[in-house]
N, C-alpha and C positions, 0 to 999 in steps of 0.2 A: 396551653402548657408552654412554659418558658424553658427553652433549652439553652443553658448558659455556656455550653461547650463552644470553643472558638470555631468559626466557620473555616472549613478547609479551603485554601486558595485554589483557584481554578488551575488545572494543569496547563503547562506550557504546551502549545500545539506545534507539532512538526508535521508539515504536509510533505508526503513522500510521493513525488510524481514518478510513476512507475509504469512499466509495461511488462506483462508477465511472460513474454517470449524473449525478453532482452537478457543476454548474457551478462551485461554490466550490472543490471538490477540483481541478478543472482549473486554477483560478486559483492553486492552491498548487504546481503543477508547477515553476514557475521557482524557488521557494524550495527545493524538494526537490532539484532539480538542483544548485543552488548549495551546499547542504549536502553532497551527495555529492562534489562537486568539491573542497570545502574540506577535508573530513575523510577522504575515501577509506575504507579499511577500518577506521578508528578509530571510525566511527559506523555502526552497523547499523540501516538503515531497515527496519522490519517493517510490511508492509501488514496491517492488521487490518480485517476486513470489517464494515461497518455499513450494510447496504442499507436504504434508507428505503421505506416502503410507497408513497409518492407517486410513485416511479419504477418503472414496471412491468417494466423489464429489469434492474434493479439486482441482484436475486438471481442471475439467470443470469450476469451480468457478473462477479460475485464468484466463482462456480463456475468460470467460464472463466479468471479470473486464477489460480486454484489449479491448473488444468490447465497453464497457461503456466509456472507455477513448477515443476511436475513435469517439464516438458519443457525446463527450463533457460532460459526466456525471460521471467521474471516482469516485471522493470521495463520492458523495451522494450514488452511487451504492455500493461502498465498505462498507460504514457505514450501509446501509440497510441490506446487506447480513450478515455482522458480527453481527449485532443486532438481527438476527433471525437464529442463527446457528442451533438450534434444528429443525426448519422448513426445512433448507437445508438438514439436516440428513435424514428427511422423504421424502422430495419432489424432491430432486435431480435436474436434468436439467430443469424440468418443473417449479420448483420454481425459478430458476435463470431467466428464461424467464418471469415469472410472475412479479418478482421484476422490471424488465426493463419496463414493461408496466405500473406498478404503478408509476414509476418515469417519465413517459412521453417519454421514449426512444423507439426506434423502436424494439418492441418485436420480430417481424418476422425476422428482421435482426439478432437479438441475436440467435434465433433458427437456422438460416442458418449458422451463424458463428460457433456454437457448432457442427453442422453436418459436415461442410466442413473443420474445423480445421485450419482456416486461422491464428489463433494466437498461435498455438502450438510452433512455433519456438521461439517466445518471452519468453514463459513460460519455455521451455527447456533451453534456454540460461541463464535465471535468475537462475534456479535451479542449473545448472552446475557451474555458477560463485559462487553461494552461497557455494556449496560443496568445490570449490577450495579455498575459503577463510576461511574454517573451520566452517561454519554454520551447526549446527546439529538440531536446533529446532527453533520454532517461539514463540513470536516475537523476532527478533534480530535487533538491530539498528547499523548502521555504520555512523559515523560522524567525520569529521576531522581525518580520518585514525584510529579511535578507534572503536572497536567492543564492543557493550554492549548487553549482553544476557538477554532478558526479559522472557525467557521460564520458568525459575525457580521462579523468583519473579520480580514484577514490582516496588517493594519498592526502592525509591530513584533514579530510572532511569530518570524520567522527570527532576529532579533537576540536575542530571549529564549532561543530554542533554542541559539544559539551560546554565550551566556553560561553556560547550564547545562552544555552539552557541555564547554566549556573548563574549568569548575570540576571536573567529574567526571573529566576526563582528568588534570588537575593532581593530584587526589587519588590517582590510580593511580600517578603517577610516583614 
């Protein structure tokens, strides 16, 4: 069967190097929401894990985000955890499981995933790749081969991401 409808161009990919216990990443949520609203499926936001040693629950939170993705609830979970960083500081893994239940995800499976470590390799690979490309803090964005560091300031970053995205989308047209 011949489908003559034009092929949809691939979405522009924005890698968001993030740590779910990071207050600066929480501050970036509004920009990420605005980008998703503006571009829809033309911009693929990919969470990349970069847990920092100074946050003791960051590695577990990264694994929990992977379990949320496996259960089809990645971004709602990520936003819920980032929105309540202080509770993560206090509650640790129990809080991560609690959030899963609040969102209607399989909390028992989250608990099991955190115990058996099934997502450790994904988190380790992201962190190693981040280090290899020079990431030192979060949030950091990579789009169109350009790295934008948001750990020092978010000022102007969304506008810069929009400029790059618009350029890349125009090049596809």
